[in-house]
C-alpha positions, 0 to 999 in steps of 0.5 A: 967543532964548526960555528954557526954560521953556514946557512945551509946548515942552519936550515937543516938544524931548523928544519930538524927543530920543526920536524916530528924526529925532535921532541923538546926535552926528549934527551940528546938528539945526534943526526947527520946533516947533508955535508956529512957533519954531525950534529949533537943537539940538546934541546929544553922547554920551560912551562910555557913551551919556550925552547931552547938548545945547546947545538953542537956539531963536528965536522965529518972528519972529527971523532964522534962525541964519546958516551961520558961526553954524551951524558955530560951534555945531557946532565946540562939539561935541568940546569939549561931549563932553569937558566931559561926561565931566567933569561924570559923571566929577565927579557919580559921585566926589560920589555915592560921597562921600555913600554913604561918609558915609552908611555911615560915619555910620549905622555911627557910625564918625567919618572925618577928613582931616588935614594933616601937622602934624594940622590938620583938612581935613575930617571927617564928622558922626561925627567932628565930634561926637566931636572936639567932645564925646566926649573924648580928642581935640579941636580947638585952633585948628584942630588936634587936641589929645590929653588929655594933652601925651604923648598929643598928641606920640605922635598928631602924630608917627604922623600925620606919620609916615603923612602922609609915606607917602602914595602913589599907591595906598592902602596898606591894611596900613599903620596904626597903632592908637591910644587916647586917655584920656577924664577922663568915661568909663573908655574911651577914644577909639580911633583908627586912623591911616592915609596920605592917599587914594592921589594917582595919577596925580599924581606928588605930592600937592597936600598930604600927608594923613593919614585918621583913623578914630574909634570910641568904644567907649562908643557904644551901637547903637540894636539895633531889635527890628524890624531884628533880627526881618526880618534873622533871620526871628524873632518879636517876643519873641525879636528884642526878647530878641537886642536885649537881648543885643547890647546886653550884657546876661546872660540874666538881666539880659534876663529881668528887663528883658523882665518874663519868667522865665529858662525862658521866655528860655532857651526863646527863646534856643534857638529864636533858636539854631534859627532862625539856625543857631547853637549858642551865646550868644557866636556869637549876639553876633558875628553880631548886631554884624557885621550890619546892623543895627549901621547901623540 
């Protein structure tokens, strides 16, 4: 048998896959390559027409597969098809995980999975950063701990309650909001504690868990002016003003920071209102905060 590394051989096999002679799940195929090598191919496809194949090729001087060997190869079709379904299921879950992780990290939302006794099992990048540097919560000996003993006791109790409430299907209404004081900041670290992921089709979870969603109220989004301009059809000057307002500046503060007059700022704000269909500054701020610019 040879190694599947020859470009010409790979091209011929790919061409066979695309040809009319190839029918998925139709048993063992045998054909000869231009260089004299012989190929034996067992194709399979799942219910969604995603395909794979076992490919064996023999050099021209090698003896062809015997009838029992071909029969053995053909018997692998069904288990290979099942393996293909499992493989794509795992890949789908992996892609979903990467998508969720990207969305949470770019939105500056921390997510952590903990055991019923508050042992940190996994966390995304934002949660890792908050637990390491943000204050309010930290990991001590693999378990979560708050700044004060009282807050730690409350956290442990809620984590245990949520872990015990873990169900086959997620209950989005079952959660508790919590705030943890920080020595270096007036604003607390805010957390939502939920029961762990649904464990259907299992009767019981392998280990009861709780989910922590962490947000730092002191964190400041970037609010790039270029992003706001594209999202809301604003001019460069209007987008700069919108960015300042989204970061909490007043009209007077925005005028000073941008080096323009108050009348110019008010004129730009009216233009933003006209383009967005919004009539109040508070509604504009809410629209900006809820837009995709939060994840820029």
